[in-house]
C-alpha positions as CSV (number, residue, x, y, z in Angstrom):
1,M,-42.9,-47.4,184.0
2,R,-39.4,-46.1,184.1
3,R,-38.8,-47.3,180.5
4,A,-42.0,-45.4,179.4
5,W,-40.6,-42.2,180.9
6,L,-37.3,-42.7,179.2
7,I,-39.0,-43.2,175.8
8,A,-41.3,-40.2,176.3
9,G,-38.3,-38.0,177.3
10,R,-36.1,-39.0,174.4
11,L,-39.0,-38.6,171.9
12,L,-39.8,-35.1,173.3
13,L,-36.1,-34.1,173.3
14,G,-35.5,-35.6,169.8
15,G,-38.6,-33.9,168.4
16,V,-37.6,-30.5,169.8
17,F,-34.1,-30.9,168.3
18,V,-35.5,-31.9,164.9
19,Y,-38.0,-29.0,164.9
20,A,-35.3,-26.5,165.9
21,A,-33.0,-27.8,163.1
22,L,-35.7,-27.7,160.5
23,T,-36.7,-24.1,161.3
24,K,-33.1,-23.1,160.8
25,L,-32.4,-25.2,157.8
26,T,-35.4,-23.7,155.9
27,Q,-34.1,-20.2,156.4
28,H,-30.9,-18.8,154.8
29,W,-27.9,-19.4,157.1
30,T,-27.3,-15.6,157.4
31,L,-30.5,-15.2,159.4
32,F,-29.3,-17.7,162.0
33,A,-25.8,-16.2,161.9
34,F,-27.4,-12.8,162.8
35,S,-29.0,-14.4,165.9
36,I,-25.7,-16.0,166.9
37,N,-23.8,-12.8,166.4
38,S,-26.2,-10.9,168.6
39,Y,-24.9,-12.9,171.6
40,G,-21.5,-11.3,171.0
41,L,-19.5,-14.4,171.9
42,L,-18.1,-15.8,168.6
43,P,-15.5,-14.2,166.3
44,E,-16.9,-13.1,162.9
45,W,-15.0,-15.9,161.1
46,A,-16.8,-18.6,163.1
47,L,-20.4,-17.3,162.4
48,K,-20.8,-19.1,159.0
49,P,-19.5,-22.5,160.1
50,V,-21.6,-22.5,163.3
51,A,-24.7,-21.2,161.5
52,V,-24.4,-23.8,158.8
53,G,-23.2,-26.7,160.9
54,L,-25.2,-26.4,164.2
55,P,-28.7,-27.1,162.6
56,W,-27.3,-30.3,161.0
57,L,-25.9,-31.3,164.4
58,E,-29.3,-30.6,166.0
59,L,-31.0,-32.7,163.3
60,L,-28.6,-35.6,163.7
61,L,-29.0,-35.6,167.5
62,G,-32.8,-35.3,167.2
63,L,-33.0,-38.2,164.8
64,L,-30.7,-40.4,166.9
65,L,-32.9,-39.7,170.0
66,V,-36.1,-40.4,168.2
67,V,-34.9,-43.6,166.6
68,G,-33.1,-44.7,169.7
69,V,-29.7,-45.3,168.1
70,G,-26.5,-44.4,170.0
71,L,-28.6,-43.2,172.9
72,R,-25.7,-42.7,175.4
73,Y,-23.8,-40.5,173.0
74,A,-26.8,-38.7,171.6
75,A,-28.3,-37.9,175.0
76,A,-24.9,-36.8,176.5
77,A,-24.2,-34.6,173.4
78,A,-27.8,-33.1,173.6
79,S,-27.3,-32.4,177.3
80,A,-23.9,-30.7,176.7
81,L,-25.3,-28.7,173.8
82,L,-28.3,-27.6,175.8
83,L,-26.1,-26.7,178.8
84,V,-24.1,-24.4,176.5
85,F,-27.2,-22.9,175.0
86,F,-28.8,-22.3,178.4
87,G,-25.6,-20.7,179.8
88,V,-25.3,-18.4,176.8
89,M,-28.9,-17.4,177.1
90,V,-28.8,-16.7,180.8
91,R,-25.7,-14.6,180.3
92,A,-27.4,-12.5,177.6
93,Y,-30.5,-12.2,179.7
94,L,-28.6,-11.0,182.7
95,Q,-26.8,-8.5,180.6
96,G,-30.1,-7.1,179.5
97,L,-29.5,-7.8,175.8
98,E,-32.7,-7.4,173.8
99,I,-32.0,-10.0,171.2
100,D,-33.6,-12.8,169.3
101,C,-33.3,-16.2,171.1
102,G,-32.3,-18.1,167.9
103,C,-33.8,-21.2,169.3
104,F,-36.2,-21.9,166.5
105,G,-35.0,-19.7,163.8
106,L,-35.8,-16.0,163.9
107,G,-38.8,-14.3,165.5
108,E,-38.6,-15.2,169.2
109,P,-37.1,-12.6,171.6
110,L,-35.0,-13.8,174.5
111,S,-37.1,-13.6,177.6
112,A,-37.8,-15.2,180.9
113,K,-40.2,-17.5,179.1
114,T,-37.5,-18.8,176.8
115,L,-35.2,-19.3,179.7
116,V,-37.8,-21.4,181.6
117,R,-38.6,-23.4,178.5
118,D,-34.9,-24.1,177.7
119,G,-34.2,-24.8,181.4
120,A,-37.0,-27.4,181.5
121,L,-35.6,-28.9,178.3
122,L,-32.2,-29.1,179.8
123,G,-33.7,-30.8,182.8
124,V,-35.4,-33.4,180.6
125,S,-32.2,-33.9,178.7
126,L,-30.2,-34.5,181.8
127,A,-32.8,-36.9,183.1
128,V,-32.8,-38.9,179.8
129,T,-29.0,-38.9,179.8
130,I,-28.8,-40.2,183.4
131,A,-31.6,-42.8,182.7
132,V,-29.8,-44.1,179.6
133,F,-26.5,-44.5,181.4
134,F,-28.2,-46.3,184.4
135,S,-30.2,-48.6,182.2
136,E,-27.1,-49.5,180.2
137,A,-25.2,-50.2,183.4
138,R,-28.1,-52.3,184.7
139,R,-28.3,-54.3,181.4
140,K,-24.5,-55.0,181.6
141,R,-24.8,-56.2,185.2
142,Q,-27.6,-58.5,184.2
143,L,-25.6,-59.9,181.3
144,E,-22.6,-60.5,183.6
145,T,-24.8,-62.2,186.2
146,N,-26.5,-64.4,183.6
147,S,-23.1,-65.4,182.1
148,L,-21.7,-66.3,185.6
149,A,-24.8,-68.4,186.4
150,N,-24.8,-70.1,183.1
151,P,-21.2,-70.0,181.8
152,Q,-21.6,-72.4,178.9
153,G,-24.9,-71.0,177.7
154,T,-26.8,-74.2,178.4
155,G,-30.2,-73.4,179.3
């Protein structure tokens, strides 16, 4: 049952990352740069590299999560990225900025609803990250136990 939850969580998380990336990649980078700039955190010289590169990072992380390759790294990176996103969004919301979220391209204003959604997504991501690390540790312990019980590999 635990494995089913892990698979469902990583598929959900990966799907959201892929969708978010594709909505940004199908628009001109300047539209996403406009959303990033509205948060008022990055210098102007950093807008283009972030607006061009971030959707590709989201796509890569999403695909890794969906396929199940490099899960420890992908889940940890997704959690770190979502933590930054969530922190930036909370800051902007508390400052009363009336800006576009930038989560899925243009068109969605930053609101309590987007904070709840992104907070829930961060929770899923952290749960997936923790589950992946625990399942890896459990698998290593089982391998060590098996190799101690059967040191020569004779059945």
